[in-house]
Steps between C-alpha positions, in 0.01 A plus 500: 500500500434840656484817286814633679697183412388531138620863494841392643529227236404738222757754616767232525427390141488860377826570697668211326379567138506885477860563612626193305343631180701820528821325601480253209398780259809697603732204462360413159507860373859567613634151440718534808329226706485494879834669547382803299182510710700516822728768356187706414393485863804704596498750210427801728433599858121461459511142381770409744285636785208298378708185483614553861148576614369177351807305630437616853130423468588150371734432790247626749229279350741202514563554869127526567425181300769309680395618838136413443570171330709382794245614762191380306662200336352584159789380286315537170511879540879487451437487125435875521873560567625379159201671338617826663855482382445339157192705402458783748331631809196566285453123472658374825297716744152421368601131452608482865179674615301250289681205653483653859128559479422133433255360750671297772381140515 
């Protein structure tokens, strides 16, 4: 595996673990669960802007993944879409780049 692919994989793992740690910590601390976490995303204009920024980035990444998977016929890379929406762009983007950079056989 190339050094670049290892970096993408490490970033995907970090992008999955680090945000989830904070999400779970918040839900445990407040006791409000997932609904409370979503409410916190819209507590002020700053957090609302960040949510929309990441939502637009996630949608853009999804369109890119779909377009490339159809043209390249690399269907395994589609797993980056649920990773993007269930975990975040910080996991989905490096995961897709890791899968996309796989040597073609």
